[in-house]
N, C-alpha and C positions, 0 to 999 in steps of 0.2 A: 504494500500500500504506500500511500504518500503521507509523510508527516510534515506539518508546517511548524517550523521551529523559529522562535523569536531569537534574534541574535543579541547576545550580551555585548555591550560596548567594549568590554575589556578583553574579549577573545580575539584571537588572531583570525583574520578573515579567511574563509575557506574558498577554494577554487570551484568554479561552476563547471560541471561535467558537460554542459551544453556549449558554452562559448569560451571556456578556459580562462575567463577573467575572474578576478576576485569578487566575492559577493559582499557588497558594502550596504545592501539594503537592511531594513530592520527585520525582515523575515527572510528565511530561506526555506527551500523544500528539501526534504531528504527522501530519496526514493532509490531503489536498487543499490543501496549502500553507497550512494554518491550524493553530492549536494548540488543544488540547482538554484538559479534565479527563478522567481515565479514566472517570468516571461520566457525562460529558456526551456522549461519542461512542458513541451507541447506535442500533440499528436503529429506524427510524420505525414499523415495524409491530409487531415482537415485543419491542422494548425490550431485546434482548440487548446486552450490552456488546461493542463491536467491538474493543476493545483487548485482549481475551483472546488468548492466543497462537494464532497461525495463522489468525485469522479474516481474511477478505477483506472489502473494503469495496466496495460498489457504489453508484453514484449515478445517479439518473435522475429527471428532472422535479423537481429540487430536493429529492428525498428521499435520505436516506442509508439504505442497506438492507444486511442480511446476505445472504449468497449464497442461502439458502433462500427468503427472501421476494422477493428480486429475481427469481429464476427463476419463483416462483409467480405474480408479477405481470406480468413482462415477457418471460419465456421463452416458448418455443413447444414444444408437445407434438409437432407434426409436421403433415403435411398429411392432410386427410380423404381416405380412399381412395374415397369416393363422389363428393364434389363438388370435390376437389382444392384447396380453400381451406385456409389456415393455421388451426390450432387453437391459440388462446392457452393458456398453461400452466395457468391457473386454471380452465379450463372442464372440466366433466365430459366424459369420453369413453367410448366403447365400444371395446374391443380385440378383434380376432379374428386369431389368429396374429400376423403382423407388421404388420397394418393397424390404424390408428386411425380412428375415425369421430366426427363430431359426434353428439350424442344424436339430433338431429333427422334426421340422414342415415342413421341405422342402421335400415334398413327393407329389406324384400325388393325387390331391384332389378327384379323382373318385375311383381309386383302392388302394390308400394309399401306393403304391410301392415307396420305398425310391430310390433316384437317386444315382448312383455310379459315380465316376469321369469319365467324357467322355460321359455319357449318354446324349441324347438330351432331353430337356424338352421344353414345349411350354407354352406360357401365352395366355390364351384366356378368354376374359371377366374377367380379373383379377384372373383367376384360373390357377394353375399350373397343367399341364397335361403331362403324359408320352406320348411317341410317339404313342403307340398303341391306347390309349384312344383319343388322338388328331385326329389320322387318322380315327378311327371309327366315331368320331363326324362329321368329314368332309363327310364321306360316308352317314351318316344319313341325313345330311343337303343337300345331293344331289349335292354338287359341288366338289366331289373328282375328281382329275385329271383323264382324260381318259387314261386307260392303253391300249397301242397299242399292 
């Protein structure tokens, strides 16, 4: 976590891990066993100051990140319901009920037709089906709506 420490006037100034200059402010931040100016401890992606109250610090691959960017870059959205592989958090996904899919995997699981914006799709027994295959399936099962 991040500690905010008020600097005693008689202590030797500490060097900032961000800019390497001495910290002469009244407060300094202690994080990752190093000391920082309040302005120097910020997210590598969005530049938000991490010393603000209640923010958490995430580090990965030498980057210091806020929670939102950390999850966006390194988090995981879940497993694709079609191919079962992990979907990284920053990748676009398709959602259907509780399932998430890679964009490339979101296709009818019988005829492999990809869906375009506005196409109807159906979830049956956890399979995604296009309207044609769904309706054909209903016909085969014999409970297709009666056409008058």
